[in-house]
C-alpha positions in Angstrom: -43.2 43.9 -49.5 -40.4 44.4 -52.7 -39.5 41.7 -55.3 -36.0 41.9 -53.8 -36.6 41.7 -50.4 -38.9 39.0 -50.7 -36.2 36.8 -52.5 -34.3 37.9 -50.2 -36.0 36.9 -47.1 -36.3 33.3 -49.4 -32.6 32.5 -49.2 -32.3 33.2 -45.8 -35.0 30.7 -45.0 -33.7 28.2 -47.2 -30.0 28.6 -45.5 -32.0 28.4 -41.9 -33.7 25.0 -43.4 -29.8 23.4 -44.6 -28.6 24.8 -41.3 -31.5 23.3 -38.7 -31.3 20.1 -41.3 -27.5 20.2 -40.3 -27.6 20.4 -36.6 -30.7 17.7 -36.8 -28.4 15.5 -38.0 -25.7 16.6 -35.8 -27.8 15.7 -32.5 -28.6 12.3 -34.1 -24.8 11.4 -34.3 -24.1 13.0 -30.7 -26.8 10.4 -29.8 -25.0 7.6 -31.0 -22.1 8.6 -29.9 -23.4 9.2 -26.3 -24.5 5.3 -26.3 -20.8 4.2 -27.5 -19.7 6.1 -24.3 -22.3 5.0 -22.5 -21.6 1.2 -23.0 -17.8 2.2 -21.8 -19.0 3.9 -18.8 -20.8 0.8 -18.0 -17.8 -1.8 -18.3 -15.5 0.5 -16.4 -14.2 -1.6 -13.5 -13.5 0.7 -11.0 -17.3 2.7 -9.5 -18.2 5.7 -11.5 -20.1 8.4 -9.1 -22.4 11.7 -9.4 -23.9 13.1 -6.2 -26.4 16.4 -7.3 -28.3 18.4 -4.9 -29.2 22.2 -4.2 -26.8 24.5 -4.9 -24.8 25.3 -2.2 -22.2 29.0 -2.7 -18.4 27.7 -2.3 -17.6 30.7 -0.2 -19.3 29.4 2.8 -17.2 28.5 5.6 -16.4 24.6 5.3 -19.0 23.2 8.3 -21.7 25.3 6.5 -20.4 23.8 2.8 -20.2 20.2 4.5 -23.6 20.7 6.4 -25.3 21.3 3.1 -23.3 18.9 1.1 -25.2 16.4 3.3 -28.7 17.8 3.5 -29.6 17.7 0.1 -26.6 15.3 -1.5 -28.2 12.4 -3.8 -26.5 10.0 -5.5 -28.1 10.6 -9.6 -25.6 8.8 -11.7 -23.6 5.8 -11.6 -22.5 2.2 -12.9 -22.9 -1.4 -12.3 -19.4 -1.6 -10.8 -20.2 1.1 -8.0 -23.6 -0.7 -7.3 -21.8 -4.1 -6.7 -19.2 -3.0 -3.6 -22.0 -1.9 -1.8 -24.1 -5.5 -1.8 -26.6 -4.5 -5.4 -27.0 -6.2 -8.6 -27.4 -3.3 -10.0 -26.9 0.2 -10.5 -31.1 1.2 -10.0 -31.1 -0.5 -6.7 -28.5 2.3 -5.8 -29.5 5.1 -7.6 -31.8 7.8 -5.2 -29.7 7.2 -1.5 -29.1 9.8 0.1 -25.2 11.1 0.7 -25.2 10.5 4.4 -26.6 6.7 3.5 -22.8 5.8 2.6 -20.5 8.7 3.7 -21.7 8.1 7.5 -21.5 11.4 8.6 -20.7 9.9 12.7 -17.2 8.8 10.9 -15.0 11.7 11.5 -12.7 10.5 9.0 -15.2 11.3 6.3 -15.7 14.4 7.3 -11.7 15.1 7.0 -12.4 13.3 3.8 -15.0 16.0 2.4 -12.5 19.3 4.0 -10.1 18.0 1.5 -12.3 18.0 -1.0 -13.2 21.8 -0.2 -9.5 22.6 0.9 -8.4 21.5 -2.9 -10.7 23.2 -4.6 -13.6 20.9 -5.0 -11.0 18.4 -6.7 -9.7 15.8 -4.1 -7.1 12.6 -5.7 -7.0 9.5 -3.6 -9.2 11.0 -1.1 -10.0 8.0 1.4 -13.9 7.5 2.7 -15.1 4.6 5.0 -18.0 3.9 3.9 -21.2 0.6 4.7 -22.3 -1.7 2.0 -26.0 -3.3 2.1 -24.7 -5.7 5.3 -23.6 -3.0 7.4 -19.4 -3.8 6.4 -17.9 -1.1 6.2 -15.8 -0.4 3.1 -12.3 1.1 2.5 -12.7 3.5 -0.7 -9.7 5.4 -2.9 -11.5 7.9 -4.6 -10.4 10.4 -7.3 -13.8 13.4 -7.3 -14.1 17.2 -9.4 -17.4 19.1 -8.6 -18.7 20.9 -10.5 -19.4 25.3 -10.3 -21.7 27.0 -12.0 -22.3 31.1 -11.0 -20.0 30.6 -7.6 -22.0 27.3 -6.7 -21.1 24.0 -6.0 -24.0 22.0 -7.8 -22.6 18.4 -8.4 -20.1 16.2 -8.2 -18.3 13.4 -10.7 -15.9 10.7 -9.4 -14.5 7.2 -9.3 -13.9 5.0 -6.8 -12.5 1.3 -5.8 -12.0 -1.2 -3.0 -8.9 -0.5 -1.5 -10.5 -2.8 2.0 -8.4 -6.0 1.7 -5.2 -3.6 0.9 -4.9 -1.6 3.9 -6.2 -4.6 6.3 -2.8 -6.2 4.7 -0.9 -3.3 6.0 -2.2 -4.1 9.4 -1.3 -7.4 9.2 1.9 -7.6 8.4 2.4 -3.9 10.4 1.6 -6.0 13.4 3.3 -8.9 12.3 6.5 -7.4 12.1 6.4 -5.6 15.3 6.0 -8.7 17.4 8.8 -9.8 15.4 10.9 -6.7 16.5 10.0 -7.4 20.2 10.8 -10.8 19.7 14.5 -11.5 22.0 15.3 -14.2 19.6 18.4 -14.3 16.9 16.5 -15.2 13.7 17.6 -16.2 10.1 16.4 -17.2 6.7 18.1 -20.1 4.9 17.7 -19.9 0.8 17.8 -23.1 -0.7 21.5 -23.6 -1.2 21.6 -23.8 3.0 22.8 -20.3 3.0 22.4 -17.2 4.8 19.5 -14.4 3.4 19.0 -12.9 6.1 19.1 -11.9 10.0 17.1 -10.1 12.5 18.7 -7.1 14.7 19.2 -9.6 17.6 21.3 -11.8 15.3 24.1 -9.7 15.2 24.1 -9.5 19.3 23.7 -12.9 20.0 26.8 -13.9 17.4 28.8 -10.6 17.2 28.8 -10.9 13.5 27.8 -7.9 11.1 25.7 -8.2 7.9 28.5 -8.8 5.5 30.1 -12.0 7.6 27.3 -13.6 7.6 25.5 -12.6 4.1 24.7 -15.6 1.6 27.7 -17.7 4.1 27.2 -21.7 4.7 24.7 -21.5 7.7 27.0 -24.4 9.3 29.4 -21.3 10.5 26.9 -20.8 13.1 27.1 -24.2 14.8 29.5 -25.4 18.2 29.3 -28.8 17.8 31.8 -30.9 16.6 30.6 -32.0 13.1 29.0 -29.0 12.1 27.9 -30.7 8.6 26.4 -33.5 9.9 24.5 -31.5 12.6 22.5 -29.4 9.9 22.7 -32.2 7.5 20.7 -34.1 10.2 18.8 -31.6 10.9 17.3 -31.2 6.9 16.4 -34.7 6.9 14.2 -34.5 9.6 12.8 -31.8 8.0 12.0 -33.5 5.3 9.9 -36.1 7.0 9.0 -33.9 9.8 8.8 -30.3 8.4 10.7 -28.9 11.5 13.6 -29.6 13.7 13.7 -28.3 17.0 16.1 -28.6 19.7 19.2 -28.0 21.9 22.6 -27.2 20.3 26.1 -25.9 20.2 26.1 -23.0 18.4 29.9 -20.6 17.9 30.2 -16.7 17.8 32.3 -14.6 15.6 35.2 -14.5 18.4 34.5 -18.8 19.1 32.9 -18.8 22.1 30.4 -21.9 22.3 26.8 -21.1 23.8 23.6 -23.4 24.1 20.9 -22.3 22.3 17.6 -23.6 22.4 16.2 -23.6 18.4 14.1 -24.3 15.5 14.2 -24.5 12.0 11.1 -25.1 10.0 10.7 -24.8 6.2 8.9 -22.1 4.9 6.2 -22.6 1.8 4.8 -21.0 -0.8 0.6 -20.9 -2.0 1.4 -24.2 -4.3 3.2 -26.3 -1.0 6.8 -25.3 -2.8 9.8 -25.2 0.0 11.1 -22.1 -1.1 13.3 -21.1 2.1 13.6 -22.2 5.9 13.1 -20.1 9.2 15.6 -20.4 12.1 15.2 -19.4 15.4 17.7 -19.1 18.2 17.9 -18.5 21.7 21.1 -18.4 25.0 20.1 -21.1 27.4 23.6 -21.2 28.0 23.1 -20.4 31.8 20.4 -22.3 31.9 21.7 -25.0 31.0 24.9 -24.2 33.0 22.5 -22.7 36.3 26.0 -21.5 37.6 24.3 -17.9 37.8 20.7 -16.6 37.8 18.8 -15.6 34.6 19.7 -12.0 33.3 17.5 -10.7 30.8 18.6 -6.8 29.3 16.1 -5.1 27.8 15.8 -5.7 23.7 15.0 -3.5 21.0 14.5 -5.3 17.4 14.1 -4.1 13.9 13.1 -5.8 11.1 14.6 -5.1 7.7 12.9 -6.3 5.0 12.9 -4.9 1.4 9.5 -3.9 -0.1 8.6 -6.0 -3.0 7.1 -3.2 -4.8 8.5 0.4 -3.6 12.0 0.7 -4.5 14.1 1.7 -2.0 18.0 4.0 -2.4 21.1 5.1 -0.8 23.0 7.6 -1.7 26.2 9.5 -0.4 25.1 12.8 1.1 26.7 15.3 -1.4 25.7 17.9 -3.6 26.0 15.6 -6.2 25.1 12.7 -4.7 25.7 8.9 -6.1 23.8 5.6 -5.0 25.3 3.4 -2.5 22.2 0.6 -2.1 19.9 0.0 -5.0 16.5 -2.2 -3.7 16.1 -5.1 -6.3 12.5 -3.7 -6.9 14.9 -1.9 -9.7 14.3 -4.4 -12.2 10.6 -3.2 -12.5 13.2 -0.2 -13.9 14.9 -2.7 -16.4 18.3 -2.6 -14.5 20.7 -4.8 -12.1 20.6 -2.9 -8.6 24.9 -3.3 -9.4 24.2 -1.6 -12.7 23.7 1.6 -10.8 25.5 1.1 -7.5 28.2 3.8 -7.8 26.1 5.8 -10.7 25.5 9.7 -10.3 21.3 9.6 -8.7 20.4 12.8 -11.1 22.0 10.8 -14.1 18.2 9.2 -14.2 16.2 12.2 -12.9 14.4 15.0 -15.2 16.5 17.7 -15.1 13.6 20.1 -14.1 13.0 17.6 -11.3 16.6 18.6 -10.2 15.2 21.6 -8.8 13.9 20.4 -6.2 16.5 18.0 -4.6 19.1 20.6 -4.4 17.5 22.8 -1.5 16.3 19.4 -0.1 20.4 18.9 0.0 21.1 22.0 1.5 18.4 21.2 4.0 20.2 18.3 5.5 23.9 20.3 5.2 22.2 23.2 7.1 21.1 20.5 9.8 24.1 18.7 9.9 25.7 22.0 10.9 23.5 22.5 13.3 23.9 19.4 15.0 28.3 19.6 14.9 27.4 22.6 16.9 24.8 21.8 19.1 24.9 17.9 18.9 21.1 18.0 18.8 19.5 14.8 16.6 18.7 15.4 13.3 15.0 14.6 12.0 14.0 15.2 8.9 12.0 13.5 6.4 10.6 15.0 3.0 8.3 14.4 0.4 8.5 15.1 -2.8 7.4 13.9 -6.6 10.0 13.6 -9.0 10.6 12.2 -12.7 13.0 8.7 -13.0 13.8 7.3 -16.1 14.2 3.6 -16.4 16.4 1.6 -18.6 14.4 2.0 -22.0 13.7 5.3 -22.2 10.9 5.8 -20.3 9.8 8.5 -17.7 8.4 7.4 -14.2 6.7 10.0 -11.8 8.0 9.0 -8.7 6.6 9.7 -5.2 9.6 9.7 -2.9 10.2 10.5 1.1 13.8 11.1 1.5 15.4 10.7 5.2 18.9 11.6 5.9 20.1 8.2 8.0 23.5 8.9 9.4 26.4 9.9 6.2 23.3 9.0 3.8 20.0 9.5 2.2 17.5 7.1 2.3 14.9 7.3 -0.5 11.5 5.4 -0.4 9.9 5.7 -3.7 6.7 4.7 -5.3 5.8 5.0 -8.9 2.6 6.9 -9.6 2.5 6.8 -13.4 -0.3 5.1 -13.5 -2.2 7.2 -11.1 -0.8 10.5 -13.2 -1.9 8.9 -16.0 -5.4 8.3 -15.1 -5.4 11.7 -13.8 -4.8 13.4 -17.3 -7.1 11.6 -18.7 -9.6 12.8 -16.4 -8.6 15.9 -17.0 -8.7 15.6 -20.6 -12.2 14.4 -20.1 -13.2 17.0 -18.3 -12.1 19.4 -20.9 -13.8 17.6 -23.6 -17.4 17.7 -21.9 -16.7 22.0 -20.6 -15.8 22.5 -24.4 -18.9 20.6 -25.7 -21.2 22.8 -23.1 -19.5 26.2 -23.3 -18.9 26.1 -27.6 -22.6 25.8 -28.2 -23.5 29.3 -29.7 -21.6 31.2 -32.8 -18.9 33.1 -32.8 -19.9 37.2 -34.6 -16.4 39.3 -35.6 -15.6 42.0 -37.5 -12.3 43.2 -38.9 -11.1 46.3 -40.4 -7.6 46.9 -41.2 -6.4 43.4 -40.5 -7.3 43.7 -36.3 -10.7 42.8 -34.4 -13.0 45.2 -34.1 -15.6 43.4 -32.2 -16.2 40.1 -31.1 -18.7 38.1 -28.7 -18.0 36.1 -25.8 -18.9 33.1 -27.4 -16.1 33.9 -30.6 -13.1 34.6 -27.6 -14.4 31.9 -25.6 -13.8 29.6 -28.4 -10.5 30.0 -28.5 -9.7 30.5 -24.8 -9.5 34.3 -24.4 -11.2 37.0 -23.2 -13.6 39.6 -25.6 -10.7 42.4 -23.9 -7.3 40.6 -25.3 -8.8 39.1 -28.6 -9.5 43.6 -29.7 -7.1 45.3 -31.1 -5.5 42.5 -32.1 -4.9 40.8 -35.5 -7.0 38.8 -36.9 -4.3 36.4 -38.3 -3.3 35.8 -34.6 -5.9 33.3 -34.4 -5.5 31.0 -37.5 -4.2 28.1 -37.6 -0.8 28.3 -39.4 -1.3 25.5 -42.0 -4.5 27.6 -43.1 -3.0 31.6 -42.4 -2.5 32.4 -45.8 -5.3 31.1 -46.9 -7.5 33.0 -45.0 -5.2 35.9 -45.5 -5.1 36.2 -49.1 -9.3 35.6 -49.5 -9.7 38.2 -47.2 -7.2 40.9 -49.2 -9.0 39.8 -52.2 -12.7 40.3 -50.9 -11.6 43.9 -49.8 -10.0 44.6 -52.8 -13.7 43.8 -54.9 -13.0 40.4 -56.0 -15.9 37.7 -55.6 -15.1 35.1 -53.5 -16.6 32.3 -51.7 -18.0 33.8 -48.6 -18.6 30.4 -47.0 -15.9 28.0 -45.9 -13.9 25.9 -43.4 -10.2 26.3 -41.8 -8.9 25.7 -38.3 -9.1 28.5 -36.0 -5.9 28.6 -33.6 -6.7 29.4 -29.7 -4.6 31.0 -27.1 -2.9 28.2 -25.9 -0.6 28.0 -29.8 -1.4 24.4 -30.0 -4.9 23.7 -30.1 -7.0 24.2 -33.1 -10.0 23.6 -33.6 -12.6 23.6 -36.6 -15.0 26.1 -37.9 -17.5 27.0 -40.4 -17.6 30.7 -41.5 -19.6 33.0 -43.4 -18.4 37.0 -43.6 -19.0 40.2 -46.2 -18.5 43.7 -46.5 -20.3 46.4 -44.3 -19.0 49.8 -44.1 -18.2 50.1 -40.5 -17.4 54.0 -39.4 -16.7 55.1 -43.0 -14.4 52.1 -44.0 -15.3 48.9 -45.8 -15.2 45.6 -43.2 -15.3 42.4 -43.0 -18.8 41.2 -40.8 -19.2 37.8 -39.6 -20.0 34.8 -37.9 -17.7 31.4 -36.9 -19.4 28.2 -36.4 -17.6 25.4 -34.5 -17.8 22.4 -36.4 -15.2 20.7 -34.6 -17.8 18.1 -33.1 -19.2 18.0 -36.2 -15.7 17.0 -38.2 -15.2 14.7 -35.4 -18.6 13.4 -36.4 -18.1 13.2 -40.3 -14.5 11.6 -39.8 -15.7 8.8 -37.5 -18.3 8.5 -39.8 -15.9 8.0 -42.7 -13.4 5.5 -40.9 -16.3 4.1 -39.0 -14.9 1.6 -36.5 -11.9 3.9 -35.8 -14.3 6.4 -35.0 -15.9 4.2 -32.6 -13.1 2.9 -31.0 -9.9 5.7 -31.2 -10.8 6.8 -28.1 -9.7 3.2 -26.3 -6.3 4.1 -28.0 -5.7 6.3 -25.2 -6.2 3.9 -22.1 -3.2 1.3 -21.2 -5.8 -1.7 -21.1 -5.7 -4.0 -24.0 -9.4 -3.8 -25.8 -10.4 -5.5 -29.2 -13.8 -6.8 -30.8 -14.3 -9.7 -32.7 -17.1 -11.2 -34.5 -18.3 -14.2 -32.1 -19.9 -16.2 -35.4 -16.1 -15.9 -37.5 -13.3 -15.3 -34.7 -12.5 -12.8 -36.7 -10.7 -9.6 -35.3 -12.0 -6.3 -36.2 -10.3 -4.1 -34.0 -7.6 -3.9 -31.7 -6.2 -0.9 -29.7 -3.0 0.8 -29.6 -2.0 -1.2 -26.3 -2.6 -4.6 -27.7 -0.8 -3.8 -30.7 2.2 -2.9 -28.5 2.2 -6.1 -26.4 1.6 -8.2 -29.6 4.3 -6.1 -31.6 2.1 -6.8 -34.0 -1.8 -5.3 -35.8 -3.5 -9.0 -36.0 -7.0 -6.7 -37.0 -8.7 -9.1 -39.7 -6.8 -12.2 -38.4 -8.7 -15.3 -36.3 -8.4 -14.2 -32.9 -7.6 -17.6 -31.1 -4.4 -17.8 -33.6 -3.2 -14.7 -32.6 -4.3 -14.2 -29.3 -3.8 -17.5 -27.9 -1.8 -19.7 -31.1 -4.2 -22.1 -31.1 -5.3 -23.7 -34.2 -8.8 -24.7 -33.4 -11.4 -22.5 -30.9 -10.6 -21.5 -26.8 -11.9 -24.3 -24.9 -12.7 -21.3 -22.6 -14.1 -19.4 -25.0 -17.3 -17.0 -23.4 -19.0 -16.5 -27.0 -21.6 -19.0 -25.0 -21.7 -16.8 -22.0 -22.3 -13.2 -23.0 -25.0 -13.9 -26.1 -27.4 -16.1 -24.0 -27.0 -12.1 -21.3 -26.7 -9.9 -24.1 -25.6 -6.6 -22.3 -24.6 -7.9 -19.3 -20.9 -8.0 -18.6 -19.2 -11.1 -17.8 -15.6 -10.7 -15.7 -13.0 -13.3 -15.2 -9.1 -14.0 -15.6 -7.0 -15.6 -17.4 -3.1 -16.1 -17.8 -2.0 -15.7 -21.5 0.5 -17.6 -22.2 2.0 -16.0 -25.0 2.5 -12.6 -23.4 2.9 -14.4 -20.2 0.7 -12.1 -18.3 -1.9 -12.5 -17.1 -5.5 -10.4 -17.1 -8.8 -9.4 -15.3 -11.0 -10.0 -18.2 -14.5 -8.0 -18.7 -16.7 -9.6 -21.8 -19.9 -8.5 -23.4 -21.7 -8.3 -26.7 -21.8 -4.8 -28.0 -23.3 -3.6 -31.4 -21.5 -2.7 -34.5 -22.1 0.1 -36.4 -23.3 -2.2 -39.6 -25.4 -4.0 -36.8 -24.5 -7.1 -35.9 -23.4 -8.4 -32.5 -19.8 -8.7 -32.0 -17.6 -9.4 -28.7 -16.1 -6.9 -27.0 -13.0 -7.2 -24.4 -10.9 -4.9 -22.6 -8.0 -7.1 -19.9 -6.3 -5.7 -17.6 -2.7 -6.6 -16.9 -3.0 -8.0 -12.9 0.4 -9.9 -13.5 2.4 -7.4 -11.1 -0.7 -7.5 -8.6 -0.7 -11.5 -8.2 3.0 -11.4 -7.7 2.6 -8.1 -4.9 0.4 -10.4 -3.5 1.8 -13.9 -3.7 4.9 -12.4 -2.3 2.9 -10.4 0.5 1.7 -14.4 1.3 5.1 -15.2 1.4 5.7 -12.5 4.0 3.1 -13.1 6.0 3.6 -16.7 6.1 7.8 -16.1 7.5 6.0 -13.7 9.8 3.5 -16.1 11.1 6.3 -19.0 10.8 8.8 -17.6 13.2 6.2 -16.0 15.6 4.8 -19.9 16.2 8.5 -20.9 17.0 9.0 -18.2 19.9 8.6 -20.1 23.1 6.5 -18.4 24.9 2.9 -16.2 24.4 3.0 -13.1 21.9 0.0 -10.7 22.6 -1.4 -7.4 21.6 -3.5 -6.4 25.0 -5.9 -3.5 24.0 -6.2 -1.2 27.4 -9.8 0.3 26.6 -11.7 -3.1 26.7 -8.7 -5.0 28.8 -8.9 -7.4 25.6 -6.2 -9.3 23.9 -6.3 -8.2 19.8 -4.3 -11.4 19.4 -3.1 -14.1 22.3 -0.3 -17.2 21.3 -1.5 -20.2 20.9 0.2 -21.3 23.6 -2.0 -20.0 26.3 -3.7 -22.6 27.6 -0.7 -24.7 28.1 1.8 -22.0 29.8 -1.4 -19.8 31.8 -3.8 -22.8 32.0 -6.4 -19.8 30.0 -7.6 -21.0 26.1 -6.4 -17.7 24.1 -10.0 -17.2 23.0 -11.2 -16.2 26.6 -8.3 -14.5 27.9 -9.0 -11.0 29.1 -6.7 -8.6 31.3 -8.8 -9.3 34.1 -9.0 -13.3 34.2 -5.3 -12.1 34.4 -5.1 -10.6 37.3 -7.3 -13.1 39.1 -4.9 -15.5 38.7 -1.4 -13.3 39.7 -0.6 -13.6 43.3 2.7 -11.4 43.3 4.5 -8.9 40.9 8.7 -8.4 41.0 9.3 -6.1 39.0 12.8 -6.5 37.0 13.8 -3.5 35.2 17.8 -3.2 36.6 17.5 0.4 36.3 14.3 1.5 37.7 12.8 1.0 41.8 8.7 1.0 41.6 6.6 0.3 44.1 5.5 -3.6 43.0 2.0 -2.3 43.5 2.3 0.9 41.1 4.0 -0.5 38.7 1.3 -1.6 36.2 -0.4 1.2 36.7 2.4 2.9 36.0 3.3 1.7 33.1 -0.2 2.0 31.5 0.8 6.1 32.5 3.7 5.8 29.8 6.0 6.6 32.9 7.7 3.5 32.3 8.7 3.1 28.7 9.3 -0.9 28.8 7.1 -3.3 30.8 9.2 -5.9 32.8 8.5 -8.6 35.9 8.0 -12.0 36.5 4.5 -12.8 38.1 3.7 -15.5 40.2 0.4 -17.3 39.5 -2.2 -19.9 40.2 -3.1 -21.8 37.1 -7.1 -22.5 36.9 -6.3 -25.7 38.1 -4.2 -24.6 40.8 -0.6 -25.1 39.7 1.6 -22.7 40.7 3.9 -21.0 38.2 6.1 -17.9 37.7 5.9 -16.0 34.0 8.1 -13.8 32.9 6.0 -10.1 31.0 7.9 -8.3 28.2 5.8 -5.7 27.1 6.1 -2.0 25.1 3.5 0.6 25.1 1.2 1.2 22.5 0.5 5.1 22.2 -2.6 7.0 20.5 -1.3 8.2 17.0 -2.9 11.9 18.2 -3.0 12.2 21.8 0.3 9.9 22.6 -1.4 8.4 25.6 -0.8 4.3 26.3 -4.0 2.6 24.4 -2.1 -0.7 24.5 1.1 -3.0 25.2 2.8 -5.3 22.5 4.1 -8.2 24.3 5.9 -12.1 25.5 4.9 -14.2 28.0 7.0 -16.9 29.0 7.5 -19.6 31.5 10.1 -19.1 34.1 9.0 -22.0 36.4 12.1 -24.3 35.9 14.2 -21.2 36.3 13.0 -20.3 39.8 13.2 -23.9 41.0 16.9 -23.9 40.2 16.8 -20.7 41.9 15.7 -21.7 45.1 17.3 -25.5 45.0 20.4 -22.9 44.7 19.3 -20.9 47.7 18.8 -23.9 49.6 22.4 -25.5 49.0 24.0 -22.4 50.0 22.7 -22.5 53.1 23.6 -25.8 54.1 27.0 -25.2 53.1 27.0 -22.3 55.3 25.8 -24.5 58.1 28.5 -26.9 57.2 31.4 -24.1 57.5 30.0 -23.3 61.0 29.9 -27.1 62.1 33.6 -27.3 61.1 34.9 -24.2 62.5 33.2 -25.9 65.8 35.2 -29.5 65.1 38.5 -28.1 64.6 38.9 -27.6 68.4 38.2 -30.7 70.1 40.9 -33.3 70.5 38.9 -36.2 72.2 38.1 -39.3 69.9 35.0 -39.8 71.4 33.8 -36.1 71.8 34.9 -35.4 67.8 32.5 -38.5 67.1 30.1 -37.3 69.1 30.1 -33.7 67.7 30.4 -35.1 64.3 27.6 -37.2 64.3 25.1 -34.7 65.8 26.1 -32.6 63.0 25.0 -34.8 60.6 21.4 -35.8 62.5 20.8 -31.8 63.1 21.3 -31.6 58.9 20.5 -34.8 57.1 18.6 -37.8 57.5 22.0 -40.0 57.6 20.9 -41.0 61.7 19.0 -44.4 60.7 22.0 -45.4 58.4 24.3 -44.6 61.2 22.0 -46.3 63.8 22.2 -49.7 62.4 25.7 -49.0 61.5 26.9 -48.9 65.1 24.4 -49.9 67.3 26.8 -51.8 69.2 29.5 -50.8 69.4 30.0 -48.0 72.4 29.9 -44.6 72.6 28.1 -44.4 69.3 24.7 -46.5 70.8 24.5 -43.6 73.5 25.0 -40.9 71.2 22.6 -41.9 69.0 19.9 -43.0 71.7 20.4 -39.5 72.9 19.0 -38.1 70.2 15.5 -40.0 70.2 16.4 -43.6 68.0 16.1 -46.7 69.3 16.1 -49.8 67.5 12.8 -49.7 66.3 
């Protein structure tokens, strides 16, 4: 080997050793960074998981893919939060479990969940799964997941999940209470603390004859028909102060001035703290019962409970190509407005211009449907789901998921703010791109430039900046240099090509295909002859990650925690010994309107002069590395937070307190409002004079029965079944005015779906042997998929007194008819004695006055003879 070659080899070896040393340093830094990311992973308030199995070709059909997912899917990674969702303490207790043990295959909803994952390109946002925990209780999880595809095969899936079981149960409970209220034949109003009407249910308008504008926010005394309405309601509220409830019969007045008797009740409604915040009043027309002048009649009633959603935004707009708001719900306050500020304003003033294009086709579709309705007389039933961006009062844009419905000549929009969900999706996409970039850019790029044009590149070079090899070849090399470095790189290229001794190794930024993204590269370049001409041959090594590491090392704290500035939760780090604030993220700075780094935590965050009594330092220092979760209301920000504290290691080796605080103010307020609505519904149902119920035809059991069940029909609510009810029913009389039905087939016809409303009077004999009459009114509950009747929702009421009154009226009518016939005969008799005999005989026949007559006229003739004729004597 010549000395020249030896020296060249020695130089090459030295260069390799240097690069090897740099690679080792980079790996060490990456390992340190992985520890920090792992800490963030473990502290997430959502469950994070990864399922892995044998590679599954994505070109198989859905059923084959699902079969293989279940056959080989195993949980290979998760955090402790996910383990706790299933009733375990640590993730080690859950790792290794098979997918089919969590995502139960027998639940068709889970199969549909996997199909949606496949149909959406192995990605899914807000997918619901139904999974049992360690005790077998089924939980509903909301999942965001993405599959990892390699060589056209699904190799694993990463995702996050949160438990929404309680939310779904609350929604079902509210829906049930709402349907019960809608089918109640009772007028209901809500009275605010100023004794004014704040809400009316649909039946109120039928009973009283008013419309909403005529009574809303008017004094409740306008409904009284008593001689002194003010005193009447004063007495009612005085009674409520001591007993919490007033119930009785009073006179009520309709809009047209007519007076009617009502069975009324007024009760106070309290919040969670026991404070009264409104009153609930119910009234039912009982005029016919009190007057007993005619038989009771019932007419079909259908009600709809109008209640404004406390979280969704509800708006009405005109039906025009340039619609304006005609109604805005109070929830607009979340956008910084009051409803009156938007009424009459153009809707498009608050919608991003690009999203207007989505609304114009919708308006055209509505106009076409309206025209068709005018021509054919057929109804319009249009519902559209759209996504738009709307601007709040402060200029911030919100993503909104809206449902649009045509209501008469207006358009109803029900919109939900999904900005937070969009941000989470964006964060997930960004995280995925960073992860993919780290894996795909480990190889150096190779290039050859001649006459300013890219003549040769390897796939690593092209993929490094987002191109294919074909897209790069033949392009000017300057197109791939960031503008800020373009002139510097081009100048060195010209000078090198001109023969000057220019450094062959340096760093600069390359411009990716999107025209925005830049990557840091280290280039080593030299001159070669290519096809008889001078060319530049070299390599570029992607040092973006190394640059980021160097930046983190130079700025220490910013390097470790800069990722936290991209999330909305408040994050800060404090020295537990000195209480000095070492780091805060952007969300905290924004909330407190300052940068408190360097200050003392209890002074800056709480406004205290000494350490907080509720400080958790002692708790987390005892069990280092274990997160501690708690809730707290910050008096300075007047916000509620869900807080996670944990001891982590600071770059200088000391233990520091890491705290992540998620703002749950809106969630707690929404929960409080939900409880209030639930309380109002429950109080309204309790005031119904009957037995509200929900019957399941599949098993013949009642899902819900009112508390008065045992009082009215003699069977405890918890023991009532359809079979037990049928055992005490002795007679069924259908009362639908427009339906002629065989009583023996009436109930079966209702079950078959042939009758829209079930209305019948039932004669029953209670288990105690007491005969009663019950009015049963119900509506069918249909299966959402098959449309078949699977149950009913209704009310049973005691009408025994009404039936007894009807019997008495019938008996009196018969007596009157008999008197009429006798009177006609008597008018033809002229002899006084004969007349007296006839009258006495009639009285004896139809009444029990004969004993009185005997003792009154026993000595007189012919009365003794007459009375004796009818079998009476002095005994």
